[in-house]
C-alpha positions in Angstrom: 134.6 133.7 112.0 133.6 132.5 108.9 130.2 133.9 108.1 130.2 132.5 104.6 128.9 128.3 106.3 126.2 130.0 108.3 125.2 131.5 105.4 124.6 128.2 103.7 123.0 126.8 106.2 120.9 129.7 106.6 119.9 129.8 102.7 119.1 125.9 102.4 116.8 126.2 105.1 115.2 128.8 104.1 115.0 127.6 100.5 114.0 124.2 102.3 110.8 125.9 104.0 109.8 127.7 101.6 109.7 124.8 99.2 107.1 123.1 101.7 104.8 125.5 102.0 104.5 125.6 98.1 103.3 122.1 98.7 99.4 123.4 97.8 100.6 125.0 94.6 101.9 122.0 92.9 98.4 121.6 91.2 99.0 125.7 90.3 101.9 124.5 88.8 101.1 121.4 87.0 98.9 123.7 85.2 102.3 125.1 83.2 102.7 121.9 81.4 106.3 121.1 80.7 107.4 124.4 82.8 105.4 123.4 85.8 106.8 119.9 85.9 110.0 121.7 85.9 109.0 123.7 89.1 107.6 121.4 90.4 110.8 118.9 90.1 113.2 121.6 91.1 111.3 122.6 94.3 110.7 118.7 95.3 115.1 118.4 95.3 114.9 121.9 96.9 113.8 120.4 99.9 116.2 118.6 102.4 114.1 118.0 105.6 110.4 117.3 103.8 110.4 115.1 101.0 108.0 116.6 98.2 106.9 113.1 95.9 107.6 115.3 92.6 107.9 111.8 90.9 104.2 111.2 91.3 102.8 114.8 89.5 105.1 113.4 86.6 104.4 110.6 86.8 100.3 112.0 86.5 101.4 114.6 83.9 103.1 111.7 81.6 99.0 110.9 80.4 98.5 114.2 79.0 102.2 115.2 77.9 105.7 114.2 75.3 106.9 111.7 78.7 110.5 113.0 76.6 110.3 116.3 76.9 108.6 116.3 80.3 111.5 113.9 81.4 113.9 115.9 80.5 111.8 119.3 82.0 111.3 117.1 85.3 115.4 116.2 85.8 116.5 119.6 84.6 114.8 120.9 87.5 115.6 118.4 90.0 119.0 118.4 89.5 119.2 122.0 90.1 117.4 122.0 93.3 119.5 119.3 94.3 122.2 122.2 95.0 120.6 123.0 98.1 122.2 119.7 99.0 125.0 120.3 97.5 125.8 124.5 99.1 124.8 122.8 102.7 128.0 120.4 102.3 129.7 123.4 101.5 128.4 125.0 104.5 129.0 122.7 106.8 131.7 119.9 106.1 132.9 119.7 110.0 129.3 118.4 110.5 129.5 115.8 107.7 132.9 114.0 109.4 131.2 113.6 112.2 128.6 111.4 111.0 129.0 107.7 110.2 127.2 107.1 107.6 128.0 110.4 106.1 131.9 108.6 106.0 130.5 105.5 103.7 129.1 108.0 100.8 132.2 109.9 100.7 133.9 106.8 99.6 131.5 106.6 96.8 131.7 110.2 95.7 135.6 109.9 96.3 135.9 107.3 94.5 133.1 107.1 91.8 133.1 110.9 91.3 130.1 111.7 88.8 129.2 108.7 88.3 127.9 108.5 91.6 125.8 111.5 91.7 124.5 109.8 88.5 123.5 106.6 89.9 122.3 108.0 92.9 120.3 110.8 91.7 118.6 108.2 88.8 117.5 105.7 91.9 114.5 106.5 93.4 116.1 107.2 96.9 116.6 109.6 99.7 120.1 109.1 100.0 120.7 111.3 97.4 120.5 114.4 99.7 123.3 113.1 101.6 125.6 112.2 98.5 125.0 115.7 97.9 125.8 117.1 100.8 128.6 114.4 100.7 129.7 115.7 97.2 129.5 119.5 98.4 131.2 119.2 101.5 134.3 117.3 99.2 134.3 120.5 96.8 133.1 118.3 93.9 133.6 120.4 90.8 130.2 122.1 90.8 129.4 121.8 87.3 130.6 118.0 87.6 128.2 117.9 90.2 124.8 119.2 88.1 125.6 117.8 85.0 125.7 114.5 86.5 122.1 114.8 89.0 120.6 116.4 85.5 121.4 113.3 83.8 120.5 110.9 86.3 117.2 112.7 87.3 116.3 113.3 83.7 116.8 109.1 83.0 114.3 108.5 86.2 112.3 111.5 84.8 112.0 110.0 81.4 111.5 106.3 82.2 108.8 107.4 84.5 106.9 109.3 82.3 106.7 106.5 79.9 105.8 104.2 83.0 103.2 106.9 83.6 102.0 107.4 80.1 101.4 104.0 80.1 99.6 103.2 83.2 97.3 105.8 82.4 96.2 105.2 79.1 95.6 101.8 79.2 
């Protein structure tokens, strides 16, 4: 029996639990400025089971920080954090075939590839975890997945930071 899928799934669950336990320290990470935005977004995206609203922290931080740099750092962290879903998909390919809704997302990823990853990572929705799992299960090139996820999240966080800057400063 191949132990690699079991290790992948176990590691993803462990990372999600650690990220969930770090929720109470989010204000601490915020005090680190741009690097804090990176870590907060990384933690928020690394969780699959327990959602963490890292976007709210970025929104609030936009009052004090440059929205472009803030968005880039949060986008980098968020994109890298999505690798947990990707690796869960790589390890649990057989689970994906049993889920009807996952087949629909498989079609999106299969048909549109990086564009699907980019669009779903840009849109604020919980569906992106399924896209990441699907991309991993379909063995999408990890660099293509990562770049598309980082770009989508970066554009989303830049827009969110500008929105926060204008709302919170007026």
